[in-house]
N, C-alpha and C positions, 0 to 999 in steps of 0.2 A: 425391729431394726429395719431401716430402709434398705431396699435392694441396692446392690452395687451398680447395676446398670438398669436403666428404665426399659420396660417392655417395648416391643415394636410399635404398638399402637400409640404409646406416649411419644415415641420419636416421630411418628407421622403427625401427631397433633402439635408437636413443637418442632417444626422443621428448622434446619440450619439457616443462618443468615444468608441472604442472597449473595451470589458472587459479584465481584466488582464489575462496574459497567464497562463494556467495550467502548463506550463513547469517548473515554479519556484518551486512550492511545490513538484513536482515529482523529480526535481533535488535535492531538500533538502533530500527527502527520499532516493534517490540513494547515496547521500553523506554519509548518516548514514550507509548505507549498506557497503560502502567502508571502513569506519572507523571500523565498526564491524569486517569485514573480515580481515583487516590489523592487528588488535590488539587482535584478539581472541587467547587464552581463557581469557585474562585480569587477569592473575595471575602468580605468580612466579617472580614479578618484582625485579630486583637486579642490582647493578652497576657492570658491567663486567670489568671495568678499561680501556675500549677502548673509545675513543672520538666518539660521535654519528655521526660525519660527515666523519669519516675516509673511509667509503665505497665509497665516491665519487672519491677518487684517487686510489682505489684498482683496479687491473686488472679485466677485465671482467671474469665472472665465466666460468670455462671450462666445468662444468656439467650442462646441461639443458635438458629439454624435450619439445616437441611440445605442450604438455598440459599446461606447465607453460607459454610458449610464448603466446599461444592463450588466456589463461585465463587472463593474465595481460593486453593484448590489449582489450579484451572484457569488463574487469572490468571498464575501464575509457571511453570506447566508448559512452555508453548512457549518461554519465555525460557531455561529450563534446557536444553531440547532444542537450541535453535538455537546457544547459546553453546558447548555441548559439541560439537556437530557441527562448528562452525567450528574449534575447537581440534583435533579429531581429523583434520580434513581438511588444515588448514594448519599445525598445530603440529608441533614437532619434539621428540624426547626427552622431558624432564620435562613439557613442556606437554601432551603426549598422555597420559603415565602418570598425571598428577595432574589431569586435566581435570575429573573429577567433583568432587573436593574444592575445586578452584579456583572452579568455577561455583557450588557450594553456598555457599561463603564470600561470593562476590560477591552472590548473591541475598539472603543474610541481611543483609548490610550495606545493600543497597538497601531491603529491607523495613523495617529499623530506621530508616533515614533518612526514608522516607515516613511511618511511624507517628509519628516525632518531630515532623515538620513539621506534622502534623495537630493538634498541640497548639494552634496559632494559628488554627485554623478552627473556627468555632462549631458548624457542623452535621456535623462528623466526630468520631467516637469512637475514641480510641486503644485498641488491644487487643493484649496479648501473644499471645493465641490466633491473631490474624491473622498475626503474624510466624511462628509455628510452622507454620501452614497454608501460608503462602507458601513457607517453606523446604522443606516436604514436597513441594509441587508442583514446585519447581525440582529437587529431588532425583529425583523420579520422571521428569521430562523428561531429566535428565542420564543417569540409568541406562538410559532407553530408547534414547537416542542411542548410549551405549556398547554396549548390546546389539546394535543393528543393525550397529554397526561390527564387532563380533566375528563376526557372521553374514556379513560381507563385503558388506553393502548399500552402505556408504559408498564402498568401492572400486569396486563395480559402477556406482554412480551417477557417479563421477568418470570412469570409462571411457566410460559412455554419454554424458555431457555432452561429452567430448572428441570423440566420434564424431558426435554430432548437432548440436552448436552450435560457433560460432566461439570462439576463445580469449577474445575481448573481450565475451562475452555477459552478464557479470554485471549490468551496469546495466540492460539491457533485461529480463533475467529478473526483477529486482526490481520494475521497473515493471509487468510483466505479472502478477506475483503480487498486487500491490497494487491493480491496476485493478478487479477485481470488488469489493474492499472499498470502494473509492471510490464505487461505484455503490449501496451499501447505503443511503445517505441519499437519500430520495426526491427526484428531480429534477423540476423543472417540465417539462422536455423530456427524455425518456430519453436517456442517454448524453451529455447536454449539460453536461459538467463545466466548472468554471472560471468560472461566472457570478458575478463578484465586484465589477464596477465600480460598479454602482448601490449595492450595500451599502457599499462603501468610501466613496463620496461622502456617503451618508447618515450613516455613522458619523463621518466627519471633520466634517461640518456640526454634528452634535450635540455632538461633543467640543470644537469651537472656538466654540460659541455663547457669547456674552458676552465674547469676547476680540477684540482688533483683528485677530488673524490670520484671522478668518472672511472678511474681505474679500480675502484672498489666494487663496481657492479660485476656480478658473476657472469661469465660467458657461458652461453648455452652450447652444449656439445652437439645438439641436433636442432636445426632451424624448425620453426613452426611449419606444419604441413596442412594442406586443405583436408577437410573431412571427406571420407569416402561415403557413398550413399548409404551403406549399411550402418555406419556410425551416426550419420544424420538421423536415420530412422530411430536408432536407439535413443538419441537425445530427445527426440519428439515424444516417444513413448514414456520415457522417464519423466519428462517435463509435465506430462498430463497425469501421470500416476502419483507423483509426489503430493499435489494438493489433495487428491482423493485419500491418500494415507493419512494426511493431517486431519482431514474431516472425520475419517473412520475412528481415529484415536480419541476423539472427544464426543462421539456419538455411540451410545451403547446399543441402540436398536438396529438390528440388521435391516429392517425395512427402510429406516431413515438413512442408513448408510447407502442403500441403493439409490435413494433420491439424491443424496449428496454426490454420488458418482456421476449421475446424469447432469446435475447442475454444474459440476466442475468441467465436464467435457463441453457443455454448451457455452459456459462462460469463457473458457479458453479459446474455443473456436470463434466465438463472437468477437473477442478482443483482438485476436489475430487478424481476422478479416477487416475489422475496423481500423487497425493500424495500417493495413495496406491501403485502405481508402483515404485515410488522412495523409499518408506520405506521398502517394502517387496520383490520387484523384480517381474518381470512379471509372474513367476511360481506361487508364493503364492498369488499375488494380484488377479489372475483369480479365485481363490477359496475363496476370501474374499470380496464379494460385500457388501457394507454397508447395514446393515439390514434396512428394511422399506423404502429404498430409492425409490423403484418403486411406492410406494403409496404416498410418500411426493411430488414428482415432479408434478403429475397431480393435487394434491390438491393445491399446490402453484400456478399452472397455472390458476386454477379456481378463486382463490383469486385475482390474478393479473387481470384477465378479469373483475371481478366485480369492480375493483378499477379504471378502465380506465376513468370513467366519473367524478371522484371526483375532487373538487377544490383543489388548492395548500395548503391552510391552513389545510384542513381536511387530506391531505396526510402527511403533517409534523406531525400533531397530531397522526395519526395512526402509523407513523414510530416511534415516541417517545414511544407510548404505547407498540408497538411490541418489541422494544429494551429493555424496562424495564422488560417486561414479560419474554423475553428470558434470560436476564442476571440473573433475580431472580431464574429461574428454574435451569439453568446450575450451578449456584454458590451455590445452595442448595443441589446439588447431589454430591455423592462421586465419586472420580476417581477410576475405577476398578483396581483390583490388576493385572489383565492380561495386561491392557493398560499401567500401570506404569512399569511393567516388560519389555514390548516391547520397550518402550521409552528408558529405561536405558540400555538395553542389545542388542536389535536387530537394532533398528532404528539408533542409534547414530553411529554404526559401518558402516552403509551404506551411511550416509549422509555426504556431504562436510560441511565446516564451515558455509556457508550461511544458512544451514538448521536451525540453532538456531535462526537466525534473523527472519525467517518466523514464528517461534514459538512466539517470542515477538510481531510480527505484528498481529498474530492471537489473542493474549491476549489483545492488545491495540485497535484493530480496532473498536469493538463495543462501547468502551468508547469514542473514538474520534468521532464516528458517533453520539452518544448520546449528546455529548457537542455541536456538530455542529447543530443538529436538534433543540436543546433548544435555541440556538442563533437565528436560523431562525424563530422560533415561536415568539420571542419577538421583532424581527425587522419588520419594515414595508416592505411589499413585493415590489420587484423591478417592475417597469413598464414593460409591455410586449412590445417589439419593434413593431413599426408600420409595418403593412403588414404581421405580423405573424398570421397564422391560429390558432385561439384559440378555443380549445374544452375543456370545463370543467376547465378553468383556473380561 
């Protein structure tokens, strides 16, 4: 009679199917970025009396700049790369063989749709050249993904991911990749993502002004108050510790957790300094170092070291508590008048359209992380792959 469960060497010889590719959710995030940049500022819609597809037969524009050409190519290059990577990693048979033509066709359709919708936006100009450049960027990205697959990089990454991360690591990996992007919008308190409550209340009050529904808004017993320095320091430390906890929860090896901790600190510091450079320019940014940052980084590093030995369930729980605490504090604080003035007058003049998308990402990231952590806590933990060095898992 055959044994009810195969021996361990049989499990090693027949490993579990690889986890779903992280490229898919990253491609979805990049798709949202393209839609945002193509239709910004989403107002002034009107019928110009011109058919939305007339741009296809129009002559190529005589006026163009190298910035426009490079920007349109680079806008679709990551999308082509990520979609092809997902098909190469998860696709079977014809999906893999025809990955480049499929991605190119999808990119052309997307570009045509975006250009057609721009017909109803007064401050956007339709261009058949943009469609050609977008398709070229997607093709370059798709061919790059196909090239690294032929070199064996995709297979090596799959093996590396199976050895370094747990099988259910995709959601956390996506959050970790998006976290530095969420920090690119200058925050009043560094790493204090998700400060939306005061903005939502003001937006609702303005939207409902002149309607009987305004009386339905609840009145606050205590007005928003500025953060004290000690509270700001706590927000910074928690903001740096949270991504480290997410990384620890999907990394069984204690040594790799230490590498992840250093990577999170460097990525967070780099994104914060870059946001200052983009918002204020190198001259002003050099004189505006985020306050208390020099104290927050070593404190977060110590917290990260103390967390290296914790099991996964405890890490998820700590991440949940840290997210709740940080969101409660930042949403109980007032947005300073100086910061509001800087956003409305200085920063918006310096940033390109994608700048607003990073603001939305900064608002939404902690809530997405909170939902993800809650799901992880109620699910059964995924089994650790055979042969993985487990420390504190």
